PDB file of N, H, CA, C and O in Angstrom:
ATOM      1  N   MET A   1    -220.880  82.087 -10.847  1.00  0.00           N
ATOM      2  CA  MET A   1    -221.970  82.825 -10.390  1.00  0.00           C
ATOM      3  C   MET A   1    -222.192  84.193 -11.268  1.00  0.00           C
ATOM      4  O   MET A   1    -223.308  84.713 -11.302  1.00  0.00           O
ATOM      5  N   ARG A   2    -220.928  84.827 -12.071  1.00  0.00           N
ATOM      6  H   ARG A   2    -220.022  84.405 -12.043  1.00  0.00           H
ATOM      7  CA  ARG A   2    -221.604  85.640 -12.386  1.00  0.00           C
ATOM      8  C   ARG A   2    -222.089  85.207 -13.776  1.00  0.00           C
ATOM      9  O   ARG A   2    -222.988  85.934 -14.196  1.00  0.00           O
ATOM     10  N   ARG A   3    -221.775  84.340 -14.491  1.00  0.00           N
ATOM     11  H   ARG A   3    -221.044  83.749 -14.150  1.00  0.00           H
ATOM     12  CA  ARG A   3    -222.179  83.672 -15.776  1.00  0.00           C
ATOM     13  C   ARG A   3    -223.217  83.143 -15.597  1.00  0.00           C
ATOM     14  O   ARG A   3    -223.821  83.075 -16.667  1.00  0.00           O
ATOM     15  N   LEU A   4    -223.986  82.545 -14.459  1.00  0.00           N
ATOM     16  H   LEU A   4    -223.495  82.601 -13.589  1.00  0.00           H
ATOM     17  CA  LEU A   4    -225.639  82.699 -14.600  1.00  0.00           C
ATOM     18  C   LEU A   4    -226.076  83.823 -13.649  1.00  0.00           C
ATOM     19  O   LEU A   4    -226.981  83.501 -12.879  1.00  0.00           O
ATOM     20  N   GLY A   5    -225.554  85.237 -13.536  1.00  0.00           N
ATOM     21  H   GLY A   5    -224.819  85.499 -14.162  1.00  0.00           H
ATOM     22  CA  GLY A   5    -226.161  86.149 -13.070  1.00  0.00           C
ATOM     23  C   GLY A   5    -226.650  86.135 -11.473  1.00  0.00           C
ATOM     24  O   GLY A   5    -227.365  87.013 -10.990  1.00  0.00           O
ATOM     25  N   HIS A   6    -226.394  85.557 -11.107  1.00  0.00           N
ATOM     26  H   HIS A   6    -225.814  84.843 -11.500  1.00  0.00           H
ATOM     27  CA  HIS A   6    -226.587  85.112  -9.319  1.00  0.00           C
ATOM     28  C   HIS A   6    -225.909  86.614  -8.578  1.00  0.00           C
ATOM     29  O   HIS A   6    -224.945  87.224  -9.043  1.00  0.00           O
ATOM     30  N   SER A   7    -226.516  86.922  -7.596  1.00  0.00           N
ATOM     31  H   SER A   7    -227.298  86.428  -7.218  1.00  0.00           H
ATOM     32  CA  SER A   7    -226.090  88.235  -6.976  1.00  0.00           C
ATOM     33  C   SER A   7    -225.147  87.686  -5.633  1.00  0.00           C
ATOM     34  O   SER A   7    -224.557  88.505  -4.928  1.00  0.00           O
ATOM     35  N   SER A   8    -225.081  86.255  -5.375  1.00  0.00           N
ATOM     36  H   SER A   8    -225.560  85.589  -5.947  1.00  0.00           H
ATOM     37  CA  SER A   8    -224.672  86.029  -4.042  1.00  0.00           C
ATOM     38  C   SER A   8    -224.485  84.281  -4.121  1.00  0.00           C
ATOM     39  O   SER A   8    -225.328  83.444  -4.445  1.00  0.00           O
ATOM     40  N   PRO A   9    -222.805  84.057  -3.622  1.00  0.00           N
ATOM     41  CA  PRO A   9    -222.409  82.534  -3.352  1.00  0.00           C
ATOM     42  C   PRO A   9    -223.801  81.804  -3.393  1.00  0.00           C
ATOM     43  O   PRO A   9    -224.244  81.143  -4.332  1.00  0.00           O
ATOM     44  N   ALA A  10    -224.342  82.035  -2.297  1.00  0.00           N
ATOM     45  H   ALA A  10    -223.982  82.572  -1.534  1.00  0.00           H
ATOM     46  CA  ALA A  10    -225.131  81.002  -1.771  1.00  0.00           C
ATOM     47  C   ALA A  10    -225.994  80.800  -3.298  1.00  0.00           C
ATOM     48  O   ALA A  10    -225.750  79.926  -4.130  1.00  0.00           O
ATOM     49  N   ALA A  11    -226.805  81.612  -3.372  1.00  0.00           N
ATOM     50  H   ALA A  11    -227.003  82.322  -2.696  1.00  0.00           H
ATOM     51  CA  ALA A  11    -228.043  81.226  -4.991  1.00  0.00           C
ATOM     52  C   ALA A  11    -227.133  80.736  -5.910  1.00  0.00           C
ATOM     53  O   ALA A  11    -227.569  79.825  -6.614  1.00  0.00           O
ATOM     54  N   ALA A  12    -225.698  81.173  -6.151  1.00  0.00           N
ATOM     55  H   ALA A  12    -225.344  81.913  -5.579  1.00  0.00           H
ATOM     56  CA  ALA A  12    -225.200  80.182  -7.382  1.00  0.00           C
ATOM     57  C   ALA A  12    -224.828  78.642  -6.866  1.00  0.00           C
ATOM     58  O   ALA A  12    -224.566  77.849  -7.770  1.00  0.00           O
ATOM     59  N   LEU A  13    -224.785  78.195  -5.643  1.00  0.00           N
ATOM     60  H   LEU A  13    -224.998  78.839  -4.908  1.00  0.00           H
ATOM     61  CA  LEU A  13    -224.429  76.945  -4.959  1.00  0.00           C
ATOM     62  C   LEU A  13    -225.798  75.913  -5.495  1.00  0.00           C
ATOM     63  O   LEU A  13    -225.977  74.853  -6.096  1.00  0.00           O
ATOM     64  N   LEU A  14    -226.584  77.003  -4.836  1.00  0.00           N
ATOM     65  H   LEU A  14    -226.439  77.863  -4.348  1.00  0.00           H
ATOM     66  CA  LEU A  14    -228.193  75.982  -5.296  1.00  0.00           C
ATOM     67  C   LEU A  14    -228.553  75.766  -6.336  1.00  0.00           C
ATOM     68  O   LEU A  14    -229.336  74.825  -6.471  1.00  0.00           O
ATOM     69  N   TYR A  15    -228.183  76.460  -7.389  1.00  0.00           N
ATOM     70  H   TYR A  15    -227.547  77.224  -7.279  1.00  0.00           H
ATOM     71  CA  TYR A  15    -228.076  76.374  -8.946  1.00  0.00           C
ATOM     72  C   TYR A  15    -226.994  75.460  -9.728  1.00  0.00           C
ATOM     73  O   TYR A  15    -227.301  74.794 -10.717  1.00  0.00           O
ATOM     74  N   GLN A  16    -225.657  75.503  -9.158  1.00  0.00           N
ATOM     75  H   GLN A  16    -225.408  76.044  -8.355  1.00  0.00           H
ATOM     76  CA  GLN A  16    -224.895  75.009  -9.719  1.00  0.00           C
ATOM     77  C   GLN A  16    -225.249  73.222 -10.599  1.00  0.00           C
ATOM     78  O   GLN A  16    -224.525  73.032 -11.576  1.00  0.00           O
ATOM     79  N   HIS A  17    -225.967  72.395 -10.362  1.00  0.00           N
ATOM     80  H   HIS A  17    -226.556  72.550  -9.569  1.00  0.00           H
ATOM     81  CA  HIS A  17    -226.216  71.583 -10.692  1.00  0.00           C
ATOM     82  C   HIS A  17    -226.617  72.045 -12.137  1.00  0.00           C
ATOM     83  O   HIS A  17    -226.088  71.456 -13.080  1.00  0.00           O
ATOM     84  N   ALA A  18    -227.346  72.868 -12.336  1.00  0.00           N
ATOM     85  H   ALA A  18    -227.775  73.346 -11.570  1.00  0.00           H
ATOM     86  CA  ALA A  18    -228.007  73.564 -13.940  1.00  0.00           C
ATOM     87  C   ALA A  18    -226.687  73.123 -14.604  1.00  0.00           C
ATOM     88  O   ALA A  18    -226.410  72.270 -15.447  1.00  0.00           O
ATOM     89  N   ALA A  19    -225.966  74.044 -13.892  1.00  0.00           N
ATOM     90  H   ALA A  19    -226.190  74.736 -13.207  1.00  0.00           H
ATOM     91  CA  ALA A  19    -224.963  74.756 -15.036  1.00  0.00           C
ATOM     92  C   ALA A  19    -224.474  73.482 -15.279  1.00  0.00           C
ATOM     93  O   ALA A  19    -224.513  72.952 -16.389  1.00  0.00           O
ATOM     94  N   ASP A  20    -223.942  72.891 -14.122  1.00  0.00           N
ATOM     95  H   ASP A  20    -223.910  73.322 -13.221  1.00  0.00           H
ATOM     96  CA  ASP A  20    -223.058  71.487 -14.995  1.00  0.00           C
ATOM     97  C   ASP A  20    -223.363  70.778 -15.622  1.00  0.00           C
ATOM     98  O   ASP A  20    -222.532  70.067 -16.187  1.00  0.00           O
ATOM     99  N   ASP A  21    -225.227  70.567 -15.909  1.00  0.00           N
ATOM    100  H   ASP A  21    -225.902  71.144 -15.451  1.00  0.00           H
ATOM    101  CA  ASP A  21    -225.667  69.819 -17.164  1.00  0.00           C
ATOM    102  C   ASP A  21    -225.278  70.886 -18.179  1.00  0.00           C
ATOM    103  O   ASP A  21    -225.071  70.514 -19.334  1.00  0.00           O
ATOM    104  N   ARG A  22    -225.191  71.807 -17.954  1.00  0.00           N
ATOM    105  H   ARG A  22    -225.359  72.109 -17.016  1.00  0.00           H
ATOM    106  CA  ARG A  22    -225.709  72.921 -19.584  1.00  0.00           C
ATOM    107  C   ARG A  22    -224.430  72.642 -19.958  1.00  0.00           C
ATOM    108  O   ARG A  22    -224.072  72.364 -21.103  1.00  0.00           O
ATOM    109  N   ASP A  23    -223.680  72.723 -18.902  1.00  0.00           N
ATOM    110  H   ASP A  23    -223.971  72.949 -17.972  1.00  0.00           H
ATOM    111  CA  ASP A  23    -221.632  72.590 -19.602  1.00  0.00           C
ATOM    112  C   ASP A  23    -221.553  71.426 -20.578  1.00  0.00           C
ATOM    113  O   ASP A  23    -221.188  71.381 -21.753  1.00  0.00           O
ATOM    114  N   ALA A  24    -221.976  70.556 -19.794  1.00  0.00           N
ATOM    115  H   ALA A  24    -222.272  70.592 -18.840  1.00  0.00           H
ATOM    116  CA  ALA A  24    -221.638  68.892 -20.734  1.00  0.00           C
ATOM    117  C   ALA A  24    -222.970  69.249 -21.962  1.00  0.00           C
ATOM    118  O   ALA A  24    -222.551  68.989 -23.089  1.00  0.00           O
ATOM    119  N   GLU A  25    -224.044  69.633 -21.970  1.00  0.00           N
ATOM    120  H   GLU A  25    -224.384  69.845 -21.054  1.00  0.00           H
ATOM    121  CA  GLU A  25    -224.500  69.724 -23.130  1.00  0.00           C
ATOM    122  C   GLU A  25    -223.873  70.239 -24.132  1.00  0.00           C
ATOM    123  O   GLU A  25    -223.685  69.686 -25.215  1.00  0.00           O
ATOM    124  N   ILE A  26    -223.351  71.858 -23.647  1.00  0.00           N
ATOM    125  H   ILE A  26    -223.504  72.307 -22.767  1.00  0.00           H
ATOM    126  CA  ILE A  26    -222.514  72.316 -24.720  1.00  0.00           C
ATOM    127  C   ILE A  26    -221.129  71.670 -25.283  1.00  0.00           C
ATOM    128  O   ILE A  26    -220.740  71.815 -26.442  1.00  0.00           O
ATOM    129  N   ALA A  27    -220.481  70.969 -24.322  1.00  0.00           N
ATOM    130  H   ALA A  27    -220.797  70.851 -23.380  1.00  0.00           H
ATOM    131  CA  ALA A  27    -219.762  70.258 -24.679  1.00  0.00           C
ATOM    132  C   ALA A  27    -219.958  69.529 -25.981  1.00  0.00           C
ATOM    133  O   ALA A  27    -219.428  69.806 -27.056  1.00  0.00           O
ATOM    134  N   ARG A  28    -220.872  68.471 -25.697  1.00  0.00           N
ATOM    135  H   ARG A  28    -221.302  68.246 -24.823  1.00  0.00           H
ATOM    136  CA  ARG A  28    -221.628  67.398 -26.629  1.00  0.00           C
ATOM    137  C   ARG A  28    -221.487  67.831 -28.120  1.00  0.00           C
ATOM    138  O   ARG A  28    -220.972  67.189 -29.035  1.00  0.00           O
ATOM    139  N   ALA A  29    -222.326  69.634 -28.172  1.00  0.00           N
ATOM    140  H   ALA A  29    -222.744  70.155 -27.429  1.00  0.00           H
ATOM    141  CA  ALA A  29    -222.604  70.276 -29.206  1.00  0.00           C
ATOM    142  C   ALA A  29    -221.352  70.626 -29.921  1.00  0.00           C
ATOM    143  O   ALA A  29    -221.219  70.425 -31.128  1.00  0.00           O
ATOM    144  N   LEU A  30    -220.402  71.171 -29.141  1.00  0.00           N
ATOM    145  H   LEU A  30    -220.510  71.334 -28.161  1.00  0.00           H
ATOM    146  CA  LEU A  30    -219.263  71.607 -29.771  1.00  0.00           C
ATOM    147  C   LEU A  30    -218.628  70.445 -30.648  1.00  0.00           C
ATOM    148  O   LEU A  30    -218.272  70.498 -31.825  1.00  0.00           O
ATOM    149  N   ASP A  31    -218.579  69.297 -29.688  1.00  0.00           N
ATOM    150  H   ASP A  31    -218.869  69.254 -28.732  1.00  0.00           H
ATOM    151  CA  ASP A  31    -217.569  67.937 -30.213  1.00  0.00           C
ATOM    152  C   ASP A  31    -218.575  67.687 -31.659  1.00  0.00           C
ATOM    153  O   ASP A  31    -218.093  67.564 -32.785  1.00  0.00           O
ATOM    154  N   ALA A  32    -219.634  67.657 -31.436  1.00  0.00           N
ATOM    155  H   ALA A  32    -220.025  67.756 -30.521  1.00  0.00           H
ATOM    156  CA  ALA A  32    -220.346  67.127 -32.781  1.00  0.00           C
ATOM    157  C   ALA A  32    -220.152  68.172 -34.071  1.00  0.00           C
ATOM    158  O   ALA A  32    -219.928  67.835 -35.234  1.00  0.00           O
ATOM    159  N   MET A  33    -220.291  69.484 -33.572  1.00  0.00           N
ATOM    160  H   MET A  33    -220.473  69.757 -32.628  1.00  0.00           H
ATOM    161  CA  MET A  33    -220.112  70.423 -34.622  1.00  0.00           C
ATOM    162  C   MET A  33    -218.231  70.467 -35.516  1.00  0.00           C
ATOM    163  O   MET A  33    -217.987  70.553 -36.720  1.00  0.00           O
ATOM    164  N   LEU A  34    -217.552  70.398 -34.704  1.00  0.00           N
ATOM    165  H   LEU A  34    -217.750  70.328 -33.727  1.00  0.00           H
ATOM    166  CA  LEU A  34    -216.128  70.007 -34.802  1.00  0.00           C
ATOM    167  C   LEU A  34    -216.130  68.370 -35.209  1.00  0.00           C
ATOM    168  O   LEU A  34    -215.132  68.184 -35.906  1.00  0.00           O
ATOM    169  N   GLY A  35    -216.634  67.531 -35.089  1.00  0.00           N
ATOM    170  H   GLY A  35    -217.444  67.683 -34.522  1.00  0.00           H
ATOM    171  CA  GLY A  35    -216.618  66.651 -35.794  1.00  0.00           C
ATOM    172  C   GLY A  35    -217.172  66.642 -37.084  1.00  0.00           C
ATOM    173  O   GLY A  35    -216.714  65.874 -37.930  1.00  0.00           O
ATOM    174  N   ALA A  36    -218.088  67.389 -37.335  1.00  0.00           N
ATOM    175  H   ALA A  36    -218.460  68.013 -36.647  1.00  0.00           H
ATOM    176  CA  ALA A  36    -218.608  67.210 -38.765  1.00  0.00           C
ATOM    177  C   ALA A  36    -217.778  68.214 -39.675  1.00  0.00           C
ATOM    178  O   ALA A  36    -217.492  68.200 -40.872  1.00  0.00           O
ATOM    179  N   ALA A  37    -217.538  68.979 -38.765  1.00  0.00           N
ATOM    180  H   ALA A  37    -217.770  68.990 -37.793  1.00  0.00           H
ATOM    181  CA  ALA A  37    -216.278  69.947 -39.818  1.00  0.00           C
ATOM    182  C   ALA A  37    -215.051  68.824 -40.082  1.00  0.00           C
ATOM    183  O   ALA A  37    -214.805  68.535 -41.254  1.00  0.00           O
ATOM    184  N   SER A  38    -214.608  68.459 -39.460  1.00  0.00           N
ATOM    185  H   SER A  38    -214.808  68.693 -38.509  1.00  0.00           H
ATOM    186  CA  SER A  38    -213.596  67.180 -39.899  1.00  0.00           C
ATOM    187  C   SER A  38    -213.870  66.589 -40.394  1.00  0.00           C
ATOM    188  O   SER A  38    -212.818  65.949 -40.363  1.00  0.00           O
ATOM    189  N   GLU A  39    -214.716  65.803 -41.255  1.00  0.00           N
ATOM    190  H   GLU A  39    -215.570  66.323 -41.281  1.00  0.00           H
ATOM    191  CA  GLU A  39    -215.559  64.788 -41.829  1.00  0.00           C
ATOM    192  C   GLU A  39    -215.512  65.552 -42.865  1.00  0.00           C
ATOM    193  O   GLU A  39    -215.045  65.072 -43.898  1.00  0.00           O
ATOM    194  N   SER A  40    -215.966  66.886 -42.852  1.00  0.00           N
ATOM    195  H   SER A  40    -216.346  67.275 -42.013  1.00  0.00           H
ATOM    196  CA  SER A  40    -216.354  67.358 -43.999  1.00  0.00           C
ATOM    197  C   SER A  40    -214.934  67.863 -44.657  1.00  0.00           C
ATOM    198  O   SER A  40    -214.994  68.056 -45.871  1.00  0.00           O
ATOM    199  N   TRP A  41    -213.562  68.124 -43.976  1.00  0.00           N
ATOM    200  H   TRP A  41    -213.513  67.967 -42.989  1.00  0.00           H
ATOM    201  CA  TRP A  41    -212.520  69.004 -44.516  1.00  0.00           C
ATOM    202  C   TRP A  41    -212.053  67.325 -45.288  1.00  0.00           C
ATOM    203  O   TRP A  41    -211.720  67.160 -46.461  1.00  0.00           O
ATOM    204  N   ASP A  42    -212.179  66.108 -44.067  1.00  0.00           N
ATOM    205  H   ASP A  42    -212.450  66.242 -43.114  1.00  0.00           H
ATOM    206  CA  ASP A  42    -211.472  65.192 -45.339  1.00  0.00           C
ATOM    207  C   ASP A  42    -212.031  64.650 -46.572  1.00  0.00           C
ATOM    208  O   ASP A  42    -211.305  64.061 -47.374  1.00  0.00           O
ATOM    209  N   ASP A  43    -213.240  64.808 -46.764  1.00  0.00           N
ATOM    210  H   ASP A  43    -213.830  65.286 -46.113  1.00  0.00           H
ATOM    211  CA  ASP A  43    -214.292  64.757 -47.665  1.00  0.00           C
ATOM    212  C   ASP A  43    -214.196  65.786 -48.893  1.00  0.00           C
ATOM    213  O   ASP A  43    -214.915  65.713 -49.889  1.00  0.00           O
ATOM    214  N   ASP A  44    -213.158  66.801 -48.670  1.00  0.00           N
ATOM    215  H   ASP A  44    -212.573  66.860 -47.861  1.00  0.00           H
ATOM    216  CA  ASP A  44    -213.111  67.787 -49.697  1.00  0.00           C
ATOM    217  C   ASP A  44    -212.316  67.394 -50.845  1.00  0.00           C
ATOM    218  O   ASP A  44    -211.093  67.518 -50.783  1.00  0.00           O
ATOM    219  N   PRO A  45    -212.943  66.876 -52.014  1.00  0.00           N
ATOM    220  CA  PRO A  45    -212.146  66.349 -53.379  1.00  0.00           C
ATOM    221  C   PRO A  45    -210.688  67.615 -53.497  1.00  0.00           C
ATOM    222  O   PRO A  45    -209.533  67.387 -53.855  1.00  0.00           O
ATOM    223  N   ASP A  46    -211.184  68.664 -53.141  1.00  0.00           N
ATOM    224  H   ASP A  46    -212.123  68.850 -52.850  1.00  0.00           H
ATOM    225  CA  ASP A  46    -210.234  70.058 -53.750  1.00  0.00           C
ATOM    226  C   ASP A  46    -209.048  70.201 -52.922  1.00  0.00           C
ATOM    227  O   ASP A  46    -208.053  70.707 -53.441  1.00  0.00           O
ATOM    228  N   ARG A  47    -209.009  69.806 -51.641  1.00  0.00           N
ATOM    229  H   ARG A  47    -209.817  69.394 -51.220  1.00  0.00           H
ATOM    230  CA  ARG A  47    -208.339  69.997 -50.896  1.00  0.00           C
ATOM    231  C   ARG A  47    -206.962  69.204 -51.535  1.00  0.00           C
ATOM    232  O   ARG A  47    -206.805  68.081 -52.015  1.00  0.00           O
ATOM    233  N   ASP A  48    -205.959  70.471 -51.274  1.00  0.00           N
ATOM    234  H   ASP A  48    -206.087  71.383 -50.884  1.00  0.00           H
ATOM    235  CA  ASP A  48    -204.493  69.417 -51.951  1.00  0.00           C
ATOM    236  C   ASP A  48    -203.430  69.343 -50.554  1.00  0.00           C
ATOM    237  O   ASP A  48    -202.861  70.342 -50.114  1.00  0.00           O
ATOM    238  N   ASP A  49    -203.275  67.804 -49.900  1.00  0.00           N
ATOM    239  H   ASP A  49    -203.737  66.992 -50.258  1.00  0.00           H
ATOM    240  CA  ASP A  49    -202.696  67.871 -49.036  1.00  0.00           C
ATOM    241  C   ASP A  49    -201.140  67.127 -49.490  1.00  0.00           C
ATOM    242  O   ASP A  49    -200.228  67.053 -48.667  1.00  0.00           O
TER     243      ASP A  49
END
């Protein structure tokens, strides 16, 4: 409710589906970013493990 700026629980429930969709979209974007960073790290020839 607070994150979306709704002043009442009723308003928050009315638009809850939009927040759920957005949360999934954010999770997919973060997963893609972390996957790309991990691949970059694995391909770094200067990295000494």
